[in-house]
C-alpha positions as a Markdown table, in Angstrom:
| # | Residue | x | y | z |
|---|---|---|---|---|
| 1 | Unk | 23.4 | -24.7 | -55.4 |
| 2 | Unk | 22.3 | -21.4 | -56.9 |
| 3 | Unk | 19.2 | -19.9 | -55.3 |
| 4 | Unk | 16.4 | -19.3 | -57.9 |
| 5 | Unk | 15.6 | -15.6 | -58.6 |
| 6 | Unk | 13.0 | -13.8 | -56.4 |
| 7 | Unk | 13.2 | -16.3 | -53.5 |
| 8 | Unk | 13.4 | -13.5 | -50.9 |
| 9 | Unk | 10.4 | -11.8 | -52.4 |
| 10 | Unk | 8.6 | -15.1 | -52.4 |
| 11 | Unk | 9.4 | -15.9 | -48.7 |
| 12 | Unk | 8.4 | -12.4 | -47.5 |
| 13 | Unk | 5.2 | -12.5 | -49.5 |
| 14 | Unk | 4.2 | -16.0 | -48.2 |
| 15 | Unk | 4.9 | -14.9 | -44.6 |
| 16 | Unk | 2.8 | -11.7 | -45.0 |
| 17 | Unk | -0.1 | -13.6 | -46.5 |
| 18 | Unk | 0.2 | -16.3 | -43.9 |
| 19 | Unk | 0.0 | -13.7 | -41.1 |
| 20 | Unk | -3.0 | -12.0 | -42.8 |
| 21 | Unk | -4.8 | -15.4 | -43.2 |
| 22 | Unk | -4.3 | -16.2 | -39.5 |
| 23 | Unk | -5.5 | -12.7 | -38.6 |
| 24 | Unk | -8.6 | -12.8 | -40.8 |
| 25 | Unk | -9.6 | -16.3 | -39.7 |
| 26 | Unk | -9.3 | -15.2 | -36.1 |
| 27 | Unk | -12.0 | -12.5 | -36.5 |
| 28 | Unk | -14.4 | -14.5 | -38.5 |
| 29 | Unk | -16.6 | -15.1 | -35.5 |
| 30 | Unk | -16.8 | -11.5 | -34.5 |
| 31 | Unk | -16.4 | -9.0 | -37.3 |
| 32 | Unk | -17.3 | -5.3 | -37.4 |
| 33 | Unk | -18.4 | -3.7 | -40.5 |
| 34 | Unk | -18.9 | -0.3 | -42.1 |
| 35 | Unk | -20.3 | 0.3 | -45.5 |
| 36 | Unk | -18.3 | 0.4 | -48.7 |
| 37 | Unk | -19.5 | 2.6 | -51.6 |
| 38 | Unk | -20.2 | -0.6 | -53.6 |
| 39 | Unk | -22.5 | -1.7 | -50.8 |
| 40 | Unk | -20.4 | -4.7 | -49.8 |
| 41 | Unk | -19.3 | -4.9 | -46.2 |
| 42 | Unk | -15.8 | -4.1 | -45.2 |
| 43 | Unk | -14.4 | -5.3 | -41.9 |
| 44 | Unk | -11.7 | -4.4 | -39.5 |
| 45 | Unk | -9.9 | -7.5 | -40.9 |
| 46 | Unk | -9.5 | -5.6 | -44.3 |
| 47 | Unk | -7.7 | -2.8 | -42.6 |
| 48 | Unk | -5.6 | -4.9 | -40.3 |
| 49 | Unk | -4.6 | -7.3 | -43.1 |
| 50 | Unk | -3.6 | -4.5 | -45.4 |
| 51 | Unk | -1.5 | -2.9 | -42.6 |
| 52 | Unk | 0.4 | -6.0 | -41.8 |
| 53 | Unk | 1.0 | -7.0 | -45.4 |
| 54 | Unk | 2.4 | -3.5 | -46.3 |
| 55 | Unk | 4.4 | -3.4 | -43.1 |
| 56 | Unk | 6.0 | -6.7 | -43.7 |
| 57 | Unk | 6.9 | -6.1 | -47.4 |
| 58 | Unk | 8.0 | -2.5 | -47.0 |
| 59 | Unk | 10.5 | -3.4 | -44.2 |
| 60 | Unk | 12.1 | -5.8 | -46.7 |
| 61 | Unk | 11.7 | -3.8 | -49.9 |
| 62 | Unk | 11.5 | -0.1 | -48.9 |
| 63 | Unk | 11.9 | 1.2 | -52.4 |
| 64 | Unk | 9.0 | -0.7 | -53.9 |
| 65 | Unk | 5.5 | 0.8 | -54.5 |
| 66 | Unk | 2.2 | -0.6 | -53.2 |
| 67 | Unk | -1.3 | -0.7 | -54.5 |
| 68 | Unk | -4.1 | -1.7 | -52.1 |
| 69 | Unk | -7.9 | -1.5 | -52.1 |
| 70 | Unk | -8.5 | 0.0 | -48.7 |
| 71 | Unk | -7.9 | 3.6 | -47.6 |
| 72 | Unk | -7.8 | 4.6 | -44.0 |
| 73 | Unk | -10.2 | 7.6 | -44.0 |
| 74 | Unk | -12.7 | 5.7 | -41.9 |
| 75 | Unk | -10.0 | 5.0 | -39.3 |
| 76 | Unk | -8.9 | 8.6 | -39.2 |
| 77 | Unk | -12.5 | 9.7 | -38.6 |
| 78 | Unk | -13.0 | 7.1 | -35.8 |
| 79 | Unk | -10.2 | 6.8 | -33.3 |
| 80 | Unk | -12.0 | 4.0 | -31.5 |
| 81 | Unk | -12.2 | 1.9 | -34.6 |
| 82 | Unk | -8.6 | 2.6 | -35.4 |
| 83 | Unk | -7.6 | 1.4 | -31.9 |
| 84 | Unk | -9.6 | -1.8 | -32.4 |
| 85 | Unk | -7.8 | -2.5 | -35.7 |
| 86 | Unk | -4.4 | -1.8 | -34.1 |
| 87 | Unk | -5.2 | -4.2 | -31.3 |
| 88 | Unk | -6.1 | -6.8 | -33.8 |
| 89 | Unk | -2.8 | -6.2 | -35.6 |
| 90 | Unk | -0.9 | -6.5 | -32.3 |
| 91 | Unk | -2.7 | -9.7 | -31.4 |
| 92 | Unk | -0.7 | -11.6 | -34.0 |
| 93 | Unk | 2.5 | -11.2 | -32.0 |
| 94 | Unk | 0.7 | -12.0 | -28.7 |
| 95 | Unk | -0.5 | -15.3 | -30.2 |
| 96 | Unk | 2.9 | -16.2 | -31.5 |
| 97 | Unk | 3.0 | -19.7 | -30.0 |
| 98 | Unk | -0.2 | -20.6 | -31.8 |
| 99 | Unk | 0.8 | -19.5 | -35.3 |
| 100 | Unk | 1.8 | -21.8 | -38.1 |
| 101 | Unk | 5.5 | -22.1 | -38.9 |
| 102 | Unk | 6.6 | -21.6 | -42.5 |
| 103 | Unk | 9.7 | -23.7 | -43.0 |
| 104 | Unk | 11.2 | -22.4 | -39.8 |
| 105 | Unk | 10.5 | -18.7 | -40.8 |
| 106 | Unk | 8.0 | -17.8 | -38.2 |
| 107 | Unk | 5.1 | -15.5 | -39.1 |
| 108 | Unk | 6.1 | -13.2 | -36.3 |
| 109 | Unk | 9.6 | -12.7 | -37.6 |
| 110 | Unk | 8.5 | -9.7 | -39.7 |
| 111 | Unk | 7.6 | -6.4 | -38.2 |
| 112 | Unk | 4.1 | -4.9 | -37.6 |
| 113 | Unk | 3.2 | -1.1 | -37.3 |
| 114 | Unk | 4.5 | 0.4 | -34.1 |
| 115 | Unk | 1.6 | 2.7 | -33.4 |
| 116 | Unk | -2.0 | 3.5 | -34.4 |
| 117 | Unk | -0.7 | 6.4 | -36.5 |
| 118 | Unk | 1.9 | 4.4 | -38.3 |
| 119 | Unk | -0.7 | 1.7 | -39.0 |
| 120 | Unk | -3.1 | 4.2 | -40.5 |
| 121 | Unk | -0.3 | 5.7 | -42.6 |
| 122 | Unk | 0.7 | 2.2 | -43.7 |
| 123 | Unk | -2.8 | 1.4 | -45.0 |
| 124 | Unk | -2.9 | 4.7 | -47.0 |
| 125 | Unk | 0.4 | 3.8 | -48.7 |
| 126 | Unk | -1.6 | 1.1 | -50.5 |
| 127 | Unk | -4.6 | 3.3 | -51.2 |
| 128 | Unk | -2.5 | 6.1 | -52.7 |
| 129 | Unk | -0.5 | 3.8 | -54.9 |
| 130 | Unk | -1.2 | 4.0 | -58.6 |
| 131 | Unk | 0.9 | 1.2 | -60.0 |
| 132 | Unk | 1.9 | 1.9 | -63.6 |
| 133 | Unk | 4.0 | 0.5 | -66.5 |
| 134 | Unk | 7.5 | 1.2 | -65.0 |
| 135 | Unk | 9.1 | -0.1 | -61.8 |
| 136 | Unk | 8.1 | -2.6 | -59.1 |
| 137 | Unk | 5.0 | -2.5 | -57.0 |
| 138 | Unk | 3.2 | -4.9 | -54.7 |
| 139 | Unk | -0.6 | -5.3 | -55.3 |
| 140 | Unk | -2.8 | -6.7 | -52.6 |
| 141 | Unk | -6.4 | -7.6 | -51.8 |
| 142 | Unk | -6.4 | -8.1 | -48.0 |
| 143 | Unk | -9.8 | -9.7 | -47.9 |
| 144 | Unk | -11.2 | -10.6 | -51.3 |
| 145 | Unk | -14.8 | -11.7 | -51.0 |
| 146 | Unk | -16.0 | -9.7 | -48.0 |
| 147 | Unk | -19.6 | -10.8 | -48.3 |
| 148 | Unk | -18.6 | -14.4 | -48.2 |
| 149 | Unk | -16.1 | -13.7 | -45.5 |
| 150 | Unk | -18.9 | -12.4 | -43.2 |
| 151 | Unk | -20.9 | -15.5 | -43.9 |
| 152 | Unk | -17.9 | -17.7 | -42.9 |
| 153 | Unk | -17.5 | -18.9 | -46.5 |
| 154 | Unk | -14.8 | -18.6 | -49.1 |
| 155 | Unk | -12.5 | -15.6 | -49.3 |
| 156 | Unk | -8.9 | -15.0 | -50.2 |
| 157 | Unk | -5.8 | -12.9 | -49.2 |
| 158 | Unk | -3.8 | -12.0 | -52.3 |
| 159 | Unk | -0.4 | -10.5 | -52.8 |
| 160 | Unk | 1.5 | -10.0 | -56.1 |
| 161 | Unk | 4.7 | -8.4 | -57.1 |
| 162 | Unk | 4.5 | -6.6 | -60.5 |
| 163 | Unk | 7.4 | -5.2 | -62.4 |
| 164 | Unk | 7.1 | -3.2 | -65.6 |
| 165 | Unk | 3.5 | -4.4 | -66.0 |
| 166 | Unk | 4.2 | -8.1 | -65.6 |
| 167 | Unk | 3.5 | -10.3 | -62.6 |
| 168 | Unk | 6.7 | -11.8 | -61.1 |
| 169 | Unk | 5.4 | -13.3 | -57.8 |
| 170 | Unk | 1.9 | -14.3 | -56.7 |
| 171 | Unk | 0.7 | -15.6 | -53.4 |
| 172 | Unk | -2.9 | -16.6 | -52.7 |
| 173 | Unk | -4.1 | -17.6 | -49.3 |
| 174 | Unk | -7.5 | -19.3 | -49.2 |
| 175 | Unk | -8.1 | -19.8 | -45.4 |
| 176 | Unk | -11.4 | -21.6 | -45.7 |
| 177 | Unk | -10.8 | -23.8 | -48.7 |
| 178 | Unk | -11.4 | -27.5 | -48.2 |
| 179 | Unk | -11.5 | -29.4 | -51.4 |
| 180 | Unk | -14.5 | -31.8 | -51.7 |
| 181 | Unk | -14.3 | -34.3 | -54.5 |
| 182 | Unk | -11.8 | -32.1 | -56.2 |
| 183 | Unk | -14.0 | -29.0 | -56.2 |
| 184 | Unk | -14.2 | -25.8 | -54.2 |
| 185 | Unk | -17.6 | -25.1 | -52.7 |
| 186 | Unk | -18.7 | -21.9 | -51.0 |
| 187 | Unk | -20.0 | -23.8 | -47.9 |
| 188 | Unk | -17.2 | -26.5 | -47.7 |
| 189 | Unk | -15.0 | -24.8 | -45.1 |
| 190 | Unk | -11.8 | -25.8 | -43.4 |
| 191 | Unk | -12.7 | -25.5 | -39.8 |
| 192 | Unk | -9.6 | -27.3 | -38.4 |
| 193 | Unk | -6.9 | -25.3 | -40.3 |
| 194 | Unk | -6.2 | -22.3 | -42.4 |
| 195 | Unk | -7.0 | -23.8 | -45.8 |
| 196 | Unk | -4.4 | -23.6 | -48.6 |
| 197 | Unk | -1.7 | -21.3 | -49.9 |
| 198 | Unk | -0.9 | -21.1 | -53.6 |
| 199 | Unk | 2.3 | -19.5 | -54.8 |
| 200 | Unk | 4.0 | -18.9 | -58.1 |
| 201 | Unk | 7.2 | -17.2 | -59.3 |
| 202 | Unk | 7.4 | -16.4 | -63.0 |
| 203 | Unk | 9.2 | -19.2 | -64.9 |
| 204 | Unk | 9.3 | -21.5 | -61.8 |
| 205 | Unk | 5.8 | -23.1 | -61.8 |
| 206 | Unk | 3.2 | -23.0 | -59.1 |
| 207 | Unk | 3.0 | -24.7 | -55.7 |
| 208 | Unk | 0.4 | -25.5 | -53.0 |
| 209 | Unk | 0.8 | -25.7 | -49.2 |
| 210 | Unk | -1.8 | -26.9 | -46.8 |
| 211 | Unk | -1.9 | -24.5 | -43.8 |
| 212 | Unk | -2.5 | -26.0 | -40.4 |
| 213 | Unk | -3.9 | -24.1 | -37.4 |
| 214 | Unk | -0.5 | -24.4 | -35.7 |
| 215 | Unk | 2.8 | -26.3 | -36.1 |
| 216 | Unk | 5.0 | -26.7 | -39.2 |
| 217 | Unk | 3.3 | -26.1 | -42.5 |
| 218 | Unk | 3.6 | -28.6 | -45.2 |
| 219 | Unk | 6.4 | -28.1 | -47.7 |
| 220 | Unk | 5.5 | -26.4 | -51.0 |
| 221 | Unk | 4.3 | -29.1 | -53.4 |
| 222 | Unk | 4.6 | -28.5 | -57.2 |
| 223 | Unk | 1.3 | -28.4 | -59.0 |
| 224 | Unk | 0.9 | -30.4 | -62.2 |
| 225 | Unk | 0.3 | -28.8 | -65.5 |
| 226 | Unk | -3.4 | -28.2 | -66.2 |
| 227 | Unk | -5.3 | -30.0 | -69.0 |
| 228 | Unk | -8.9 | -29.6 | -70.1 |
| 229 | Unk | -11.0 | -32.8 | -70.4 |
| 230 | Unk | -10.7 | -34.6 | -73.7 |
| 231 | Unk | -14.5 | -34.6 | -73.9 |
| 232 | Unk | -15.8 | -31.0 | -74.0 |
| 233 | Unk | -19.0 | -32.1 | -72.3 |
| 234 | Unk | -17.0 | -32.7 | -69.2 |
| 235 | Unk | -15.7 | -29.1 | -69.1 |
| 236 | Unk | -16.5 | -27.3 | -65.9 |
| 237 | Unk | -17.2 | -23.5 | -65.8 |
| 238 | Unk | -16.5 | -21.2 | -62.8 |
| 239 | Unk | -18.7 | -18.2 | -62.4 |
| 240 | Unk | -20.5 | -15.9 | -59.9 |
| 241 | Unk | -24.1 | -15.1 | -60.6 |
| 242 | Unk | -24.2 | -12.6 | -57.8 |
| 243 | Unk | -21.9 | -10.3 | -59.8 |
| 244 | Unk | -24.1 | -7.9 | -61.7 |
| 245 | Unk | -21.4 | -6.3 | -63.7 |
| 246 | Unk | -21.0 | -9.1 | -66.2 |
| 247 | Unk | -23.0 | -11.0 | -68.8 |
| 248 | Unk | -23.8 | -14.4 | -67.3 |
| 249 | Unk | -26.2 | -15.1 | -70.2 |
| 250 | Unk | -23.1 | -15.3 | -72.5 |
| 251 | Unk | -21.3 | -17.5 | -70.0 |
| 252 | Unk | -24.2 | -19.9 | -70.1 |
| 253 | Unk | -24.4 | -19.8 | -73.9 |
| 254 | Unk | -20.7 | -20.5 | -74.3 |
| 255 | Unk | -20.9 | -23.4 | -71.7 |
| 256 | Unk | -23.9 | -25.0 | -73.3 |
| 257 | Unk | -22.4 | -24.6 | -76.8 |
| 258 | Unk | -19.4 | -26.7 | -75.6 |
| 259 | Unk | -21.9 | -29.3 | -74.5 |
| 260 | Unk | -21.2 | -28.8 | -70.8 |
| 261 | Unk | -23.5 | -28.0 | -67.9 |
| 262 | Unk | -24.3 | -24.6 | -66.5 |
| 263 | Unk | -23.9 | -23.5 | -63.8 |
| 264 | Unk | -20.8 | -25.1 | -62.5 |
| 265 | Unk | -18.7 | -23.9 | -59.6 |
| 266 | Unk | -20.3 | -20.7 | -58.0 |
| 267 | Unk | -18.1 | -18.7 | -55.7 |
| 268 | Unk | -18.2 | -15.0 | -54.8 |
| 269 | Unk | -14.5 | -14.2 | -54.3 |
| 270 | Unk | -12.6 | -13.3 | -57.5 |
| 271 | Unk | -9.4 | -14.9 | -56.3 |
| 272 | Unk | -11.2 | -18.0 | -55.1 |
| 273 | Unk | -12.6 | -18.4 | -58.6 |
| 274 | Unk | -9.0 | -18.5 | -59.8 |
| 275 | Unk | -8.2 | -21.1 | -57.1 |
| 276 | Unk | -11.1 | -23.1 | -58.5 |
| 277 | Unk | -9.4 | -23.1 | -61.9 |
| 278 | Unk | -6.0 | -24.0 | -60.3 |
| 279 | Unk | -6.9 | -26.8 | -57.9 |
| 280 | Unk | -10.7 | -27.0 | -57.9 |
| 281 | Unk | -11.3 | -28.7 | -61.2 |
| 282 | Unk | -12.6 | -25.7 | -63.1 |
| 283 | Unk | -11.7 | -25.2 | -66.8 |
| 284 | Unk | -12.6 | -21.7 | -67.6 |
| 285 | Unk | -14.2 | -18.4 | -66.4 |
| 286 | Unk | -15.3 | -15.4 | -68.3 |
| 287 | Unk | -15.8 | -11.7 | -67.7 |
| 288 | Unk | -18.0 | -10.2 | -70.3 |
| 289 | Unk | -18.8 | -6.6 | -69.1 |
| 290 | Unk | -22.4 | -5.4 | -69.3 |
| 291 | Unk | -21.2 | -2.0 | -70.6 |
| 292 | Unk | -18.1 | 0.2 | -71.3 |
| 293 | Unk | -18.1 | 1.6 | -67.8 |
| 294 | Unk | -17.5 | -1.8 | -66.1 |
| 295 | Unk | -14.0 | -1.9 | -64.6 |
| 296 | Unk | -11.7 | -4.6 | -63.5 |
| 297 | Unk | -9.6 | -3.7 | -60.5 |
| 298 | Unk | -5.9 | -4.8 | -60.6 |
| 299 | Unk | -6.1 | -6.3 | -57.1 |
| 300 | Unk | -8.9 | -8.7 | -58.1 |
| 301 | Unk | -6.6 | -10.4 | -60.6 |
| 302 | Unk | -2.9 | -9.8 | -59.9 |
| 303 | Unk | -1.0 | -12.8 | -58.6 |
| 304 | Unk | -3.7 | -15.4 | -59.1 |
| 305 | Unk | -3.4 | -15.0 | -62.8 |
| 306 | Unk | 0.3 | -15.8 | -62.6 |
| 307 | Unk | -0.4 | -18.9 | -60.5 |
| 308 | Unk | -2.8 | -20.1 | -63.2 |
| 309 | Unk | -0.7 | -19.3 | -66.3 |
| 310 | Unk | 2.4 | -20.9 | -64.7 |
| 311 | Unk | 0.4 | -24.2 | -64.9 |
| 312 | Unk | -0.6 | -23.8 | -68.5 |
| 313 | Unk | -3.6 | -21.6 | -68.1 |
| 314 | Unk | -4.1 | -18.9 | -70.7 |
| 315 | Unk | -5.7 | -15.5 | -70.0 |
| 316 | Unk | -6.5 | -12.8 | -72.5 |
| 317 | Unk | -9.1 | -10.0 | -72.9 |
| 318 | Unk | -12.0 | -10.4 | -75.3 |
| 319 | Unk | -9.9 | -9.0 | -78.1 |
| 320 | Unk | -7.2 | -11.7 | -77.5 |
| 321 | Unk | -4.7 | -9.4 | -75.9 |
| 322 | Unk | -2.7 | -10.2 | -72.8 |
| 323 | Unk | -3.7 | -8.6 | -69.5 |
| 324 | Unk | -1.7 | -5.4 | -68.9 |
| 325 | Unk | -0.9 | -5.0 | -65.2 |
| 326 | Unk | 0.9 | -1.8 | -65.8 |
| 327 | Unk | -2.3 | 0.2 | -66.6 |
| 328 | Unk | -2.8 | 1.5 | -63.1 |
| 329 | Unk | -5.4 | 0.7 | -60.4 |
| 330 | Unk | -7.8 | -0.5 | -63.1 |
| 331 | Unk | -7.2 | -2.9 | -65.9 |
| 332 | Unk | -8.5 | -0.2 | -68.3 |
| 333 | Unk | -6.4 | -1.2 | -71.3 |
| 334 | Unk | -8.3 | -4.5 | -71.5 |
| 335 | Unk | -11.9 | -5.3 | -72.3 |
| 336 | Unk | -13.3 | -8.2 | -70.4 |
| 337 | Unk | -11.4 | -11.5 | -69.9 |
| 338 | Unk | -11.2 | -15.1 | -70.8 |
| 339 | Unk | -9.3 | -17.3 | -68.4 |
| 340 | Unk | -9.1 | -20.9 | -69.6 |
| 341 | Unk | -6.9 | -23.9 | -69.7 |
| 342 | Unk | -4.6 | -23.4 | -72.7 |
| 343 | Unk | -6.0 | -26.2 | -74.9 |
| 344 | Unk | -9.5 | -24.8 | -74.9 |
| 345 | Unk | -8.9 | -21.1 | -74.6 |
| 346 | Unk | -9.0 | -20.2 | -78.3 |
| 347 | Unk | -12.3 | -22.2 | -78.7 |
| 348 | Unk | -13.8 | -20.5 | -75.7 |
| 349 | Unk | -12.8 | -17.0 | -76.9 |
| 350 | Unk | -14.2 | -17.7 | -80.4 |
| 351 | Unk | -17.5 | -18.7 | -78.9 |
| 352 | Unk | -17.6 | -15.6 | -76.6 |
| 353 | Unk | -17.1 | -13.3 | -79.6 |
| 354 | Unk | -19.6 | -15.2 | -81.6 |
| 355 | Unk | -22.3 | -14.9 | -79.0 |
| 356 | Unk | -21.4 | -11.2 | -78.3 |
| 357 | Unk | -21.9 | -10.4 | -82.0 |
| 358 | Unk | -25.3 | -12.2 | -82.0 |
| 359 | Unk | -26.4 | -10.4 | -78.9 |
| 360 | Unk | -25.3 | -7.0 | -80.1 |
| 361 | Unk | -27.0 | -7.4 | -83.4 |
| 362 | Unk | -30.3 | -8.5 | -82.0 |
């Protein structure tokens, strides 16, 4: 039997995300924080997760590029903090017997940084990466949704392989997700395991795994193609009112114009919002920027979009153009975003543009 393309990339990516999920879950009860420029907290888990992801992938694919959110300047200025992050990274191998097993490929079978200095350098490889339209790079968000993470709610670990501006592999770990009546809720947390892992390879569909706290993980189960409800009044919107960079008034207007209820699912993490579309019963989400300076970071979307579109989701910007993952660290060639199940996407996009025109003229 011929092995499908990109299977090694998929396996390494899943192992790296699994390790990062275990690590971040481990520190939920005792996180340390410093301030980010956007006023959201960042934890030692951010640094440790980025280090182990890059270390794992780089050892397998040394010629690939990397784009990550975190830079290591705070660690270079604080040796004690750097040591604590390194100790956290090393703890993954010390706790090997308690780690989940991914189809016999143990999460400790891939290397970690050998020293504090190599760990700090590893983190900065991601921070210095620019992406771009040519070649391969791995894009990661080591802890997406840090505010929710600190509250013990929903967050995600994401990793994507991008080549020539297109997503090829996407892995999304959601360590706290526990589906309740087919929905993802911020406070419905998996306290017994490590949530779920969603994976896609371009042209091969998307899968889900349930991640236990230890022992053999479940095999990857194919996800069914997504369909919107026949009755538009049953459509379910996914949003985050805490985000001040986007026009939630237009999201509400579009939802109510469809005859549906607003608000719907409310979660803070960008990637968990995609998970809510993929497995949580959500039908669409919007990003209508409040102004021209609003930016969308590539690591907030890469990978999760592939998992969604492989199941029949459709994603464009507000002008109907596909999302360009070769634009660099920001998705600056796209204006806003409409992510919806394919059978309602065009209707949702038309409503967005209609309400934007009305609001701009008033």
